[in-house]
C-alpha positions in Angstrom: 2.1 4.9 6.5 3.7 8.3 5.8 6.1 7.8 8.7 7.2 4.5 7.3 7.4 5.9 3.7 9.8 8.6 5.0 11.8 6.1 7.0 12.3 4.0 3.9 13.3 7.0 1.8 10.5 6.4 -0.6 9.0 9.9 -0.1 11.4 11.5 -2.6 10.8 8.8 -5.2 7.1 9.2 -4.9 7.3 13.0 -5.3 9.3 12.7 -8.6 7.2 10.3 -10.6 3.8 8.7 -10.9 1.0 8.5 -11.0 0.7 5.7 -8.3 -2.0 3.9 -6.5 -1.0 3.3 -2.9 -2.7 0.7 -0.7 -2.0 2.3 2.7 -2.5 0.1 5.7 -4.5 2.0 8.4 -3.1 2.7 11.8 -5.2 -0.3 13.1 -3.7 -2.4 10.4 -0.2 -1.6 11.6 -1.4 -2.3 15.1 -2.1 -5.9 14.0 1.6 -6.5 13.4 3.5 -8.5 16.1 4.6 -6.7 19.2 7.5 -4.3 18.3 7.5 -5.3 14.6 6.7 -1.8 13.3 9.3 -0.2 15.6 11.9 -2.7 14.4 11.1 -2.0 10.7 11.4 1.8 11.3 15.0 1.4 12.5 17.6 2.8 10.1 19.4 -0.6 9.8 16.1 -2.2 8.6 15.5 0.3 5.8 15.8 -2.3 3.1 13.2 -4.6 4.7 10.8 -1.6 5.2 11.3 -0.6 1.6 10.5 -4.1 0.3 7.4 -4.2 2.5 6.1 -0.8 1.3 6.8 -1.5 -2.3 4.2 -4.3 -2.0 1.6 -1.6 -1.4 2.2 0.5 -4.5 1.3 0.1 -8.1 2.0 2.3 -11.1 -1.0 4.2 -12.5 -4.0 5.8 -10.8 -6.8 3.3 -10.1 -10.0 4.7 -8.5 -12.2 2.5 -6.4 -14.9 2.2 -9.1 -12.3 1.0 -11.6 -11.2 -2.2 -9.8 -12.2 -5.4 -11.6 -12.9 -8.8 -10.0 -10.0 -11.1 -10.8 -7.7 -8.3 -11.9 -4.0 -8.8 -11.1 -1.8 -5.7 -10.4 1.9 -5.6 -10.5 3.5 -3.7 -7.6 6.6 -1.5 -8.0 8.4 -4.2 -6.1 7.5 -6.8 -8.7 4.9 -8.7 -6.7 1.4 -9.5 -7.9 -1.7 -8.3 -6.1 -5.0 -10.2 -6.6 -8.1 -8.0 -6.7 -11.6 -9.4 -5.7 -14.8 -7.3 -6.1 -18.0 -8.6 -4.6 -21.1 -6.7 -3.5 -19.3 -3.3 -3.5 -16.4 -4.6 -1.4 -12.9 -4.7 -2.9 -10.1 -6.8 -1.4 -6.5 -6.8 -2.5 -4.6 -10.0 -1.5 -7.3 -10.5 1.1 -7.1 -7.1 2.7 -10.3 -5.0 2.5 -10.2 -1.5 1.1 -11.8 0.8 3.7 -11.3 4.5 3.0 -10.9 5.0 -0.7 -10.1 7.5 -3.5 -8.0 9.9 -1.4 -6.4 12.1 -4.1 -2.7 12.5 -3.7 -0.2 14.8 -5.5 0.7 12.1 -7.9 -2.0 9.5 -7.7 -4.6 8.0 -5.3 -4.6 6.3 -1.9 -6.8 3.6 -0.6 -6.7 2.5 3.0 -6.4 -1.2 3.9 -7.5 -3.1 7.0 -4.2 -5.0 7.2 -0.6 -4.9 6.0 0.1 -6.9 2.9 2.6 -9.7 3.4 
């Protein structure tokens, strides 16, 4: 995720403001993309597409795992809505399951997802 954040130029924006909650797809999640899709997104000419994709994974404010509420809707910094489901200690965001959670960051928190949000 960090490589793609830098390629999109979002690293500087994230350093300046916050806090944010970032739903970071795991390496395995990126591996589920179509063949060559990530490499294509990382090309400089596709920076806008990559930025749009990554903005779907970030919301303003710091939300720890224990604070997610079933049925909650979160607004991404890109203006999309994420639907949160909580059931038996499992949290999903738009159908993606949070795996690793509550990794503190300089200006927020990061939760790892099992897939890339569309």
